[in-house]
N, C-alpha and C positions, 0 to 999 in steps of 0.2 A: 221525575219531572217536577219542578217546583210549581206551586200553585199559580205563579205568575203566568205560566204557559197555558193555563186554562182560559177559555173564553171569558171575557169580562162580563159581569164582575164575579169571577171565580165560579163559573157555573159548570156543573157536571151534567152535560146535556144528554149523553147517550153512552152505551157500552164502550164505544171506541174511545171516548174521552176518558172514561174510567180505566180502560186498559192501558192508555198512555200514562196515566197517573201512577199506576201500580207496576208498570213494566220493570222498574228497577228491582223489584223483589225477586226476579228470576235468578239473579246471581248470588242471592244469600245462601249461606251454608246451613242455616237452621231455619225452621219454620217460623214465620212472622205473620201475625194477623193484624190487618189495618182496617179501621172503620172510619168512614167519612160520613159526617152528619150534614143533612141538607134541609133547607127551608122548603116551603111549598113550591117555589120556582126552581128548585134544584140548585140553588146557590149554596156554596160550601160555607157551613157555619164553623166547622172544626174537624180535626183529624186526630185520631189516637192510634197507637200501635202497641202490641204485646208480643214479646219474643218468647218462644217456647223453650229454647235451649236444646232442642232435639232436632235431628235432621229428618225424622220420620213420623212425627205426630205433633198436632196442635190442638189443644183443647180450646174451642171457641168460647171466649169469655162472655157468655150471654148476659149474665147479670151486670157486668161492667159496661157492656155495650148499651143495654137498656138504661142504666143509670146515667151514662154520658148523654144518651139521646134526650132524656128528660132534662138534664142540666142545660143542654144547648137549645132546648125547645124545638128539637128537630121534628120535621114532618116525615122524613124518610132517611134511610141508612143504606149505604153500599158497603159491603165488607169484601175483603180480599185476603187470601193467604197464599203462600208460595208452597211449591213442592220441590225441594232441592234435588229430588231424584230426576227431575226433568220431565216427568210425565204429568200433564195437566188434567188427566181424567179424575173426576171426583170419586173418592172412596165411599164405602157404605157409611162410615163415620161422618164424612163431610156432608153427605146427604141428610142424615139424621139430625146433625147439629143445625143445619140450615133450616130444616122444618121446624125445629124447636125455637130457633131465633125468630123466624117469621111469625110463628104463633104468638110468641111473647111480645113482639113489637105490635102485632095486630091488636092484642089486648090493651095496649097503651095508645091505640088509635094512631099508630105510625106504620109505615110501610117499609119492608125490606125490598128495595128496588132490584138488587142483584147481589150475588156472591160470586166473585171471580177467583179462579185458581190460576196462579201465575207460575209458569215454569219455562225452562229453556225450550221445551217442545211446543210452546204456545200458551195461549190464555183461553180458559174455558169459562163461559158465562152460564150460570145456572138458569138465568132468564131465557137465554137463547136455546138451552136444552129443554125448556118447558118444565123445569123443576121448581119454578116460582110463578 
């Protein structure tokens, strides 16, 4: 979904809006991580993505996400990645990487609002699972 479809002025207001933004990842054959950087009012400042090249693993680029968040002057970040297998359940590695990212952003006075896993079987929100 293009940013134009988000509520004006390009605001990522809730997990449903984030899910719509990232839904296109479900059809990707390799894992892709996308980070959206937000201002204090959850308006989109920028978006970056990283492709893993593998269908079964994605190393969350924590250092790059933090550097981009600083460069954008972000107050918050939402990350998403896909599971080409079709299973939207978070792996142990997904959970650990999310904890590390949340701690790293917190140290920079930024908040990880959510981590979404997008798959043909649905979208899983770490926030809704109580993991953030």
